[in-house]
N, CA, C, O and the ligand as a Tripos MOL2 file, in Angstrom:
@<TRIPOS>MOLECULE
protein
  241   239    61     0     0
PROTEIN
NO_CHARGES

@<TRIPOS>ATOM
      1 N           0.8330   -1.1880    0.0000 N.3       1 MET1
      2 CA          0.0000    0.0000    0.0000 C.3       1 MET1
      3 C           0.8780    1.2520    0.0000 C.2       1 MET1
      4 O           2.0450    1.1940    0.3870 O.2       1 MET1
      5 N           0.3220    2.3710   -0.4290 N.am      2 ARG2
      6 CA          1.0180    3.6520   -0.3900 C.3       2 ARG2
      7 C           0.6760    4.3570    0.9080 C.2       2 ARG2
      8 O          -0.4240    4.2220    1.4430 O.2       2 ARG2
      9 N           1.6400    5.1070    1.3970 N.am      3 CYS3
     10 CA          1.3730    5.8780    2.6040 C.3       3 CYS3
     11 C           0.2080    6.8270    2.3330 C.2       3 CYS3
     12 O           0.2360    7.5620    1.3460 O.2       3 CYS3
     13 N          -0.8160    6.8260    3.1880 N.am      4 PRO4
     14 CA         -2.0080    7.6550    2.9290 C.3       4 PRO4
     15 C          -1.7930    9.1450    3.1470 C.2       4 PRO4
     16 O          -2.6860    9.9390    2.8510 O.2       4 PRO4
     17 N          -0.6350    9.5450    3.6550 N.am      5 CYS5
     18 CA         -0.4120   10.9770    3.8450 C.3       5 CYS5
     19 C          -0.0960   11.6660    2.5300 C.2       5 CYS5
     20 O          -0.1150   12.8950    2.4540 O.2       5 CYS5
     21 N           0.1980   10.8790    1.4780 N.am      6 GLY6
     22 CA          0.4910   11.4740    0.1920 C.3       6 GLY6
     23 C           1.9700   11.6000   -0.1090 C.2       6 GLY6
     24 O           2.3380   12.1460   -1.1490 O.2       6 GLY6
     25 N           2.8290   11.1090    0.7720 N.am      7 CYS7
     26 CA          4.2720   11.2480    0.5610 C.3       7 CYS7
     27 C           4.7850   10.2840   -0.4990 C.2       7 CYS7
     28 O           5.9220   10.4110   -0.9540 O.2       7 CYS7
     29 N           3.9570    9.3180   -0.8970 N.am      8 GLY8
     30 CA          4.3460    8.4020   -1.9570 C.3       8 GLY8
     31 C           5.1260    7.1930   -1.4870 C.2       8 GLY8
     32 O           5.4840    6.3380   -2.2970 O.2       8 GLY8
     33 N           5.3950    7.1060   -0.2010 N.am      9 ARG9
     34 CA          6.1580    5.9950    0.3250 C.3       9 ARG9
     35 C           5.3540    4.7040    0.2280 C.2       9 ARG9
     36 O           4.1450    4.6810    0.4590 O.2       9 ARG9
     37 N           6.0530    3.6420   -0.1170 N.am     10 LYS10
     38 CA          5.4190    2.3340   -0.1790 C.3      10 LYS10
     39 C           5.5950    1.6430    1.1690 C.2      10 LYS10
     40 O           6.7060    1.5290    1.6870 O.2      10 LYS10
     41 N           4.4950    1.1930    1.7140 N.am     11 ILE11
     42 CA          4.5240    0.5310    3.0160 C.3      11 ILE11
     43 C           4.2190   -0.9440    2.8090 C.2      11 ILE11
     44 O           3.2350   -1.3110    2.1670 O.2      11 ILE11
     45 N           5.0770   -1.7710    3.3630 N.am     12 GLU12
     46 CA          4.8340   -3.2090    3.3000 C.3      12 GLU12
     47 C           4.4130   -3.6810    4.6800 C.2      12 GLU12
     48 O           5.1110   -3.4620    5.6700 O.2      12 GLU12
     49 N           3.2790   -4.3210    4.7250 N.am     13 LEU13
     50 CA          2.7580   -4.8460    5.9860 C.3      13 LEU13
     51 C           2.7890   -6.3640    5.9200 C.2      13 LEU13
     52 O           2.2420   -6.9680    4.9970 O.2      13 LEU13
     53 N           3.4190   -6.9600    6.8840 N.am     14 LEU14
     54 CA          3.5590   -8.4130    6.8940 C.3      14 LEU14
     55 C           2.3910   -9.0440    7.6300 C.2      14 LEU14
     56 O           2.0620   -8.6580    8.7520 O.2      14 LEU14
     57 N           1.7780  -10.0050    6.9900 N.am     15 LEU15
     58 CA          0.5960  -10.6450    7.5640 C.3      15 LEU15
     59 C           0.8660  -12.0790    7.9980 C.2      15 LEU15
     60 O           0.0070  -12.7190    8.6050 O.2      15 LEU15
     61 N           2.0540  -12.5830    7.6900 N.am     16 ILE16
     62 CA          2.3170  -13.9760    8.0570 C.3      16 ILE16
     63 C           2.6220  -14.0920    9.5500 C.2      16 ILE16
     64 O           3.1220  -13.1480   10.1630 O.2      16 ILE16
     65 N           2.3290  -15.2150   10.1110 N.am     17 ASN17
     66 CA          2.4450  -15.4060   11.5550 C.3      17 ASN17
     67 C           3.8740  -15.2690   12.0550 C.2      17 ASN17
     68 O           4.0980  -14.8540   13.1920 O.2      17 ASN17
     69 N           4.8460  -15.6150   11.2110 N.am     18 GLU18
     70 CA          6.2300  -15.6370   11.6700 C.3      18 GLU18
     71 C           6.8710  -14.2540   11.6590 C.2      18 GLU18
     72 O           7.9490  -14.0670   12.2220 O.2      18 GLU18
     73 N           6.2220  -13.2880   11.0270 N.am     19 ALA19
     74 CA          6.8290  -11.9780   10.8740 C.3      19 ALA19
     75 C           6.7610  -11.1860   12.1790 C.2      19 ALA19
     76 O           5.8660  -11.3800   13.0010 O.2      19 ALA19
     77 N           7.7230  -10.2990   12.3410 N.am     20 GLU20
     78 CA          7.7510   -9.4280   13.5180 C.3      20 GLU20
     79 C           8.3320   -8.0960   13.1110 C.2      20 GLU20
     80 O           9.5140   -8.0840   12.7700 O.2      20 GLU20
     81 N           7.6410   -6.9720   13.1060 N.am     21 PRO21
     82 CA          6.2340   -6.8970   13.5140 C.3      21 PRO21
     83 C           5.3020   -7.4540   12.4400 C.2      21 PRO21
     84 O           5.6890   -7.6110   11.2830 O.2      21 PRO21
     85 N           4.1060   -7.7390   12.8330 N.am     22 ARG22
     86 CA          3.1230   -8.2360   11.8940 C.3      22 ARG22
     87 C           1.7730   -7.6170   12.1990 C.2      22 ARG22
     88 O           1.5610   -7.0210   13.2550 O.2      22 ARG22
     89 N           0.8600   -7.7750   11.2420 N.am     23 TRP23
     90 CA         -0.4720   -7.1880   11.3900 C.3      23 TRP23
     91 C          -1.5390   -8.2240   11.1000 C.2      23 TRP23
     92 O          -1.3350   -9.1640   10.3320 O.2      23 TRP23
     93 N          -2.6550   -8.0290   11.7200 N.am     24 ASP24
     94 CA         -3.8240   -8.8550   11.4210 C.3      24 ASP24
     95 C          -4.7280   -8.0830   10.4840 C.2      24 ASP24
     96 O          -5.0380   -6.9150   10.7190 O.2      24 ASP24
     97 N          -5.1470   -8.7440    9.4220 N.am     25 LEU25
     98 CA         -6.0610   -8.1420    8.4520 C.3      25 LEU25
     99 C          -7.4120   -8.8290    8.5920 C.2      25 LEU25
    100 O          -7.5300  -10.0440    8.4400 O.2      25 LEU25
    101 N          -8.4220   -8.0260    8.8820 N.am     26 LEU26
    102 CA         -9.7670   -8.5550    9.0460 C.3      26 LEU26
    103 C         -10.6610   -7.9510    7.9690 C.2      26 LEU26
    104 O         -10.5820   -6.7560    7.6810 O.2      26 LEU26
    105 N         -11.4940   -8.7680    7.3900 N.am     27 LEU27
    106 CA        -12.4630   -8.2800    6.4120 C.3      27 LEU27
    107 C         -13.8570   -8.3970    7.0130 C.2      27 LEU27
    108 O         -14.2220   -9.4380    7.5590 O.2      27 LEU27
    109 N         -14.6380   -7.3140    6.9080 N.am     28 ASP28
    110 CA        -16.0000   -7.3940    7.4030 C.3      28 ASP28
    111 C         -16.8910   -8.0420    6.3420 C.2      28 ASP28
    112 O         -16.4120   -8.4740    5.2930 O.2      28 ASP28
    113 N         -18.1800   -8.1010    6.6260 N.am     29 GLU29
    114 CA        -19.0970   -8.8220    5.7340 C.3      29 GLU29
    115 C         -19.1930   -8.1800    4.3580 C.2      29 GLU29
    116 O         -19.6280   -8.8240    3.4040 O.2      29 GLU29
    117 N         -18.7880   -6.9030    4.2440 N.am     30 GLU30
    118 CA        -18.7980   -6.2320    2.9430 C.3      30 GLU30
    119 C         -17.4200   -6.2050    2.3000 C.2      30 GLU30
    120 O         -17.2240   -5.5520    1.2750 O.2      30 GLU30
    121 N         -16.4610   -6.9120    2.8990 N.am     31 GLY31
    122 CA        -15.1360   -7.0060    2.3160 C.3      31 GLY31
    123 C         -14.2280   -5.8380    2.6040 C.2      31 GLY31
    124 O         -13.1780   -5.7030    1.9760 O.2      31 GLY31
    125 N         -14.6120   -4.9800    3.5500 N.am     32 ARG32
    126 CA        -13.7730   -3.8260    3.8790 C.3      32 ARG32
    127 C         -12.7110   -4.2500    4.8860 C.2      32 ARG32
    128 O         -13.0160   -4.8690    5.9050 O.2      32 ARG32
    129 N         -11.4550   -3.9060    4.5850 N.am     33 PRO33
    130 CA        -10.3730   -4.3700    5.4490 C.3      33 PRO33
    131 C         -10.1810   -3.5000    6.6900 C.2      33 PRO33
    132 O         -10.3570   -2.2820    6.6530 O.2      33 PRO33
    133 N          -9.8180   -4.1560    7.7780 N.am     34 SER34
    134 CA         -9.3520   -3.4700    8.9780 C.3      34 SER34
    135 C          -8.0250   -4.0920    9.3640 C.2      34 SER34
    136 O          -7.8350   -5.3040    9.2630 O.2      34 SER34
    137 N          -7.1120   -3.2440    9.8080 N.am     35 LEU35
    138 CA         -5.7870   -3.7130   10.2000 C.3      35 LEU35
    139 C          -5.5720   -3.4780   11.6880 C.2      35 LEU35
    140 O          -6.0050   -2.4630   12.2340 O.2      35 LEU35
    141 N          -4.9140   -4.4040   12.3270 N.am     36 ALA36
    142 CA         -4.5140   -4.2260   13.7160 C.3      36 ALA36
    143 C          -3.1160   -4.7890   13.8920 C.2      36 ALA36
    144 O          -2.8380   -5.8310   13.2980 O.2      36 ALA36
    145 N          -2.2320   -4.2060   14.6380 N.am     37 PRO37
    146 CA         -2.4030   -2.8950   15.2940 C.3      37 PRO37
    147 C          -2.2700   -1.7470   14.3050 C.2      37 PRO37
    148 O          -2.2930   -1.9620   13.0930 O.2      37 PRO37
    149 N          -2.1330   -0.5350   14.8130 N.am     38 SER38
    150 CA         -1.9940    0.6270   13.9420 C.3      38 SER38
    151 C          -0.6510    0.5810   13.2100 C.2      38 SER38
    152 O           0.2670   -0.1430   13.5970 O.2      38 SER38
    153 N          -0.5670    1.3770   12.1390 N.am     39 VAL39
    154 CA          0.6840    1.4960   11.3760 C.3      39 VAL39
    155 C           1.3750    2.7840   11.8120 C.2      39 VAL39
    156 O           0.7810    3.8620   11.7830 O.2      39 VAL39
    157 N           2.6180    2.6580   12.2120 N.am     40 TRP40
    158 CA          3.3720    3.8210   12.6830 C.3      40 TRP40
    159 C           4.7190    3.8030   11.9890 C.2      40 TRP40
    160 O           5.5240    2.8960   12.2010 O.2      40 TRP40
    161 N           4.9640    4.8120   11.1550 N.am     41 LEU41
    162 CA          6.2400    4.9230   10.4510 C.3      41 LEU41
    163 C           7.2150    5.6730   11.3410 C.2      41 LEU41
    164 O           6.9930    6.8310   11.6950 O.2      41 LEU41
    165 N           8.2920    5.0000   11.6950 N.am     42 ARG42
    166 CA          9.2270    5.5740   12.6730 C.3      42 ARG42
    167 C          10.1660    6.5850   12.0540 C.2      42 ARG42
    168 O          10.8580    7.2980   12.7800 O.2      42 ARG42
    169 N          10.2110    6.6690   10.7310 N.am     43 ASP43
    170 CA         11.0420    7.6820   10.0910 C.3      43 ASP43
    171 C          10.2470    8.2990    8.9470 C.2      43 ASP43
    172 O           9.0660    7.9960    8.7750 O.2      43 ASP43
    173 N          10.8900    9.1620    8.1680 N.am     44 GLY44
    174 CA         10.2010    9.8140    7.0610 C.3      44 GLY44
    175 C           9.0620   10.6850    7.5560 C.2      44 GLY44
    176 O           9.2760   11.5920    8.3610 O.2      44 GLY44
    177 N           7.8510   10.4170    7.0800 N.am     45 CYS45
    178 CA          6.7130   11.2890    7.3800 C.3      45 CYS45
    179 C           6.1070   11.0310    8.7530 C.2      45 CYS45
    180 O           5.2460   11.7920    9.1920 O.2      45 CYS45
    181 N           6.5350    9.9790    9.4390 N.am     46 HIS46
    182 CA          6.0560    9.6590   10.7930 C.3      46 HIS46
    183 C           4.5440    9.4680   10.8610 C.2      46 HIS46
    184 O           3.9210    9.7740   11.8780 O.2      46 HIS46
    185 N           3.9670    8.9710    9.8000 N.am     47 SER47
    186 CA          2.5250    8.7440    9.8230 C.3      47 SER47
    187 C           2.1630    7.6750   10.8450 C.2      47 SER47
    188 O           2.8770    6.6890   11.0220 O.2      47 SER47
    189 N           1.0430    7.8960   11.5050 N.am     48 HIS48
    190 CA          0.5320    6.9360   12.4810 C.3      48 HIS48
    191 C          -0.9710    6.8500   12.2710 C.2      48 HIS48
    192 O          -1.6940    7.8200   12.4990 O.2      48 HIS48
    193 N          -1.4280    5.7050   11.8430 N.am     49 PHE49
    194 CA         -2.8470    5.6090   11.4670 C.3      49 PHE49
    195 C          -3.3450    4.1920   11.6370 C.2      49 PHE49
    196 O          -2.5720    3.2380   11.7280 O.2      49 PHE49
    197 N          -4.6580    4.0850   11.6770 N.am     50 TRP50
    198 CA         -5.3490    2.8060   11.6610 C.3      50 TRP50
    199 C          -6.0630    2.6570   10.3280 C.2      50 TRP50
    200 O          -6.4240    3.6420    9.6840 O.2      50 TRP50
    201 N          -6.2580    1.4170    9.9300 N.am     51 ILE51
    202 CA         -7.1670    1.1360    8.8210 C.3      51 ILE51
    203 C          -8.4060    0.4940    9.4430 C.2      51 ILE51
    204 O          -8.3150   -0.5670   10.0610 O.2      51 ILE51
    205 N          -9.5370    1.1240    9.2820 N.am     52 ARG52
    206 CA        -10.7820    0.6150    9.8340 C.3      52 ARG52
    207 C         -11.8390    0.5980    8.7440 C.2      52 ARG52
    208 O         -12.1900    1.6410    8.1930 O.2      52 ARG52
    209 N         -12.3390   -0.5780    8.4390 N.am     53 LYS53
    210 CA        -13.3750   -0.7360    7.4140 C.3      53 LYS53
    211 C         -12.9870   -0.0350    6.1170 C.2      53 LYS53
    212 O         -13.7990    0.6410    5.4850 O.2      53 LYS53
    213 N         -11.7190   -0.2150    5.7380 N.am     54 GLY54
    214 CA        -11.2510    0.3050    4.4650 C.3      54 GLY54
    215 C         -10.9210    1.7850    4.4640 C.2      54 GLY54
    216 O         -10.5790    2.3320    3.4160 O.2      54 GLY54
    217 N         -11.0140    2.4520    5.6140 N.am     55 LYS55
    218 CA        -10.7270    3.8720    5.6710 C.3      55 LYS55
    219 C          -9.5800    4.1340    6.6310 C.2      55 LYS55
    220 O          -9.3760    3.4080    7.6040 O.2      55 LYS55
    221 N          -8.8300    5.2020    6.3300 N.am     56 VAL56
    222 CA         -7.7090    5.5770    7.1810 C.3      56 VAL56
    223 C          -8.2220    6.4330    8.3240 C.2      56 VAL56
    224 O          -8.9360    7.4140    8.1180 O.2      56 VAL56
    225 N          -7.8440    6.0410    9.5350 N.am     57 ARG57
    226 CA         -8.1400    6.8550   10.7290 C.3      57 ARG57
    227 C          -6.8150    7.3110   11.2890 C.2      57 ARG57
    228 O          -6.0210    6.5000   11.7650 O.2      57 ARG57
    229 N          -6.5710    8.6110   11.2330 N.am     58 TRP58
    230 CA         -5.3020    9.1520   11.7150 C.3      58 TRP58
    231 C          -5.2700    9.1500   13.2270 C.2      58 TRP58
    232 O          -6.2660    9.4410   13.8890 O.2      58 TRP58
    233 N          -4.1160    8.8200   13.7570 N.am     59 CYS59
    234 CA         -3.9270    8.9250   15.1970 C.3      59 CYS59
    235 C          -3.5560   10.3610   15.5280 C.2      59 CYS59
    236 O          -2.8260   11.0000   14.7710 O.2      59 CYS59
    237 N          -4.0440   10.8730   16.6360 N.am     60 PRO60
    238 CA         -3.7340   12.2600   17.0020 C.3      60 PRO60
    239 C          -2.2660   12.4320   17.3630 C.2      60 PRO60
    240 O          -1.8360   13.5370   17.6950 O.2      60 PRO60
    241 ZN          3.6950    9.4580    4.3990 Zn       61 ZN61
@<TRIPOS>BOND
     1     1     2 1
     2     2     3 1
     3     3     4 2
     4     3     5 am
     5     5     6 1
     6     6     7 1
     7     7     8 2
     8     7     9 am
     9     9    10 1
    10    10    11 1
    11    11    12 2
    12    11    13 am
    13    13    14 1
    14    14    15 1
    15    15    16 2
    16    15    17 am
    17    17    18 1
    18    18    19 1
    19    19    20 2
    20    19    21 am
    21    21    22 1
    22    22    23 1
    23    23    24 2
    24    23    25 am
    25    25    26 1
    26    26    27 1
    27    27    28 2
    28    27    29 am
    29    29    30 1
    30    30    31 1
    31    31    32 2
    32    31    33 am
    33    33    34 1
    34    34    35 1
    35    35    36 2
    36    35    37 am
    37    37    38 1
    38    38    39 1
    39    39    40 2
    40    39    41 am
    41    41    42 1
    42    42    43 1
    43    43    44 2
    44    43    45 am
    45    45    46 1
    46    46    47 1
    47    47    48 2
    48    47    49 am
    49    49    50 1
    50    50    51 1
    51    51    52 2
    52    51    53 am
    53    53    54 1
    54    54    55 1
    55    55    56 2
    56    55    57 am
    57    57    58 1
    58    58    59 1
    59    59    60 2
    60    59    61 am
    61    61    62 1
    62    62    63 1
    63    63    64 2
    64    63    65 am
    65    65    66 1
    66    66    67 1
    67    67    68 2
    68    67    69 am
    69    69    70 1
    70    70    71 1
    71    71    72 2
    72    71    73 am
    73    73    74 1
    74    74    75 1
    75    75    76 2
    76    75    77 am
    77    77    78 1
    78    78    79 1
    79    79    80 2
    80    79    81 am
    81    81    82 1
    82    82    83 1
    83    83    84 2
    84    83    85 am
    85    85    86 1
    86    86    87 1
    87    87    88 2
    88    87    89 am
    89    89    90 1
    90    90    91 1
    91    91    92 2
    92    91    93 am
    93    93    94 1
    94    94    95 1
    95    95    96 2
    96    95    97 am
    97    97    98 1
    98    98    99 1
    99    99   100 2
   100    99   101 am
   101   101   102 1
   102   102   103 1
   103   103   104 2
   104   103   105 am
   105   105   106 1
   106   106   107 1
   107   107   108 2
   108   107   109 am
   109   109   110 1
   110   110   111 1
   111   111   112 2
   112   111   113 am
   113   113   114 1
   114   114   115 1
   115   115   116 2
   116   115   117 am
   117   117   118 1
   118   118   119 1
   119   119   120 2
   120   119   121 am
   121   121   122 1
   122   122   123 1
   123   123   124 2
   124   123   125 am
   125   125   126 1
   126   126   127 1
   127   127   128 2
   128   127   129 am
   129   129   130 1
   130   130   131 1
   131   131   132 2
   132   131   133 am
   133   133   134 1
   134   134   135 1
   135   135   136 2
   136   135   137 am
   137   137   138 1
   138   138   139 1
   139   139   140 2
   140   139   141 am
   141   141   142 1
   142   142   143 1
   143   143   144 2
   144   143   145 am
   145   145   146 1
   146   146   147 1
   147   147   148 2
   148   147   149 am
   149   149   150 1
   150   150   151 1
   151   151   152 2
   152   151   153 am
   153   153   154 1
   154   154   155 1
   155   155   156 2
   156   155   157 am
   157   157   158 1
   158   158   159 1
   159   159   160 2
   160   159   161 am
   161   161   162 1
   162   162   163 1
   163   163   164 2
   164   163   165 am
   165   165   166 1
   166   166   167 1
   167   167   168 2
   168   167   169 am
   169   169   170 1
   170   170   171 1
   171   171   172 2
   172   171   173 am
   173   173   174 1
   174   174   175 1
   175   175   176 2
   176   175   177 am
   177   177   178 1
   178   178   179 1
   179   179   180 2
   180   179   181 am
   181   181   182 1
   182   182   183 1
   183   183   184 2
   184   183   185 am
   185   185   186 1
   186   186   187 1
   187   187   188 2
   188   187   189 am
   189   189   190 1
   190   190   191 1
   191   191   192 2
   192   191   193 am
   193   193   194 1
   194   194   195 1
   195   195   196 2
   196   195   197 am
   197   197   198 1
   198   198   199 1
   199   199   200 2
   200   199   201 am
   201   201   202 1
   202   202   203 1
   203   203   204 2
   204   203   205 am
   205   205   206 1
   206   206   207 1
   207   207   208 2
   208   207   209 am
   209   209   210 1
   210   210   211 1
   211   211   212 2
   212   211   213 am
   213   213   214 1
   214   214   215 1
   215   215   216 2
   216   215   217 am
   217   217   218 1
   218   218   219 1
   219   219   220 2
   220   219   221 am
   221   221   222 1
   222   222   223 1
   223   223   224 2
   224   223   225 am
   225   225   226 1
   226   226   227 1
   227   227   228 2
   228   227   229 am
   229   229   230 1
   230   230   231 1
   231   231   232 2
   232   231   233 am
   233   233   234 1
   234   234   235 1
   235   235   236 2
   236   235   237 am
   237   237   238 1
   238   238   239 1
   239   239   240 2
@<TRIPOS>SUBSTRUCTURE
     1 MET1         2 RESIDUE 1 A MET
     2 ARG2         6 RESIDUE 1 A ARG
     3 CYS3        10 RESIDUE 1 A CYS
     4 PRO4        14 RESIDUE 1 A PRO
     5 CYS5        18 RESIDUE 1 A CYS
     6 GLY6        22 RESIDUE 1 A GLY
     7 CYS7        26 RESIDUE 1 A CYS
     8 GLY8        30 RESIDUE 1 A GLY
     9 ARG9        34 RESIDUE 1 A ARG
    10 LYS10       38 RESIDUE 1 A LYS
    11 ILE11       42 RESIDUE 1 A ILE
    12 GLU12       46 RESIDUE 1 A GLU
    13 LEU13       50 RESIDUE 1 A LEU
    14 LEU14       54 RESIDUE 1 A LEU
    15 LEU15       58 RESIDUE 1 A LEU
    16 ILE16       62 RESIDUE 1 A ILE
    17 ASN17       66 RESIDUE 1 A ASN
    18 GLU18       70 RESIDUE 1 A GLU
    19 ALA19       74 RESIDUE 1 A ALA
    20 GLU20       78 RESIDUE 1 A GLU
    21 PRO21       82 RESIDUE 1 A PRO
    22 ARG22       86 RESIDUE 1 A ARG
    23 TRP23       90 RESIDUE 1 A TRP
    24 ASP24       94 RESIDUE 1 A ASP
    25 LEU25       98 RESIDUE 1 A LEU
    26 LEU26      102 RESIDUE 1 A LEU
    27 LEU27      106 RESIDUE 1 A LEU
    28 ASP28      110 RESIDUE 1 A ASP
    29 GLU29      114 RESIDUE 1 A GLU
    30 GLU30      118 RESIDUE 1 A GLU
    31 GLY31      122 RESIDUE 1 A GLY
    32 ARG32      126 RESIDUE 1 A ARG
    33 PRO33      130 RESIDUE 1 A PRO
    34 SER34      134 RESIDUE 1 A SER
    35 LEU35      138 RESIDUE 1 A LEU
    36 ALA36      142 RESIDUE 1 A ALA
    37 PRO37      146 RESIDUE 1 A PRO
    38 SER38      150 RESIDUE 1 A SER
    39 VAL39      154 RESIDUE 1 A VAL
    40 TRP40      158 RESIDUE 1 A TRP
    41 LEU41      162 RESIDUE 1 A LEU
    42 ARG42      166 RESIDUE 1 A ARG
    43 ASP43      170 RESIDUE 1 A ASP
    44 GLY44      174 RESIDUE 1 A GLY
    45 CYS45      178 RESIDUE 1 A CYS
    46 HIS46      182 RESIDUE 1 A HIS
    47 SER47      186 RESIDUE 1 A SER
    48 HIS48      190 RESIDUE 1 A HIS
    49 PHE49      194 RESIDUE 1 A PHE
    50 TRP50      198 RESIDUE 1 A TRP
    51 ILE51      202 RESIDUE 1 A ILE
    52 ARG52      206 RESIDUE 1 A ARG
    53 LYS53      210 RESIDUE 1 A LYS
    54 GLY54      214 RESIDUE 1 A GLY
    55 LYS55      218 RESIDUE 1 A LYS
    56 VAL56      222 RESIDUE 1 A VAL
    57 ARG57      226 RESIDUE 1 A ARG
    58 TRP58      230 RESIDUE 1 A TRP
    59 CYS59      234 RESIDUE 1 A CYS
    60 PRO60      238 RESIDUE 1 A PRO
    61 ZN61       241 GROUP 0 **** ****
């Protein structure tokens, strides 16, 4: 996925069990993805956000 802040950075999220860190991807009944935990970029744009039902929720 691309960083939702618009910086153009490509973010790779690992979903396999052996990865560290890793994320859980959940799809609701309409196929909208939610990710847990939140995504926090420790460098660059420092974006910190959640994906909930296919939408980006920025962390304050
Ligand atoms: Zn960004």
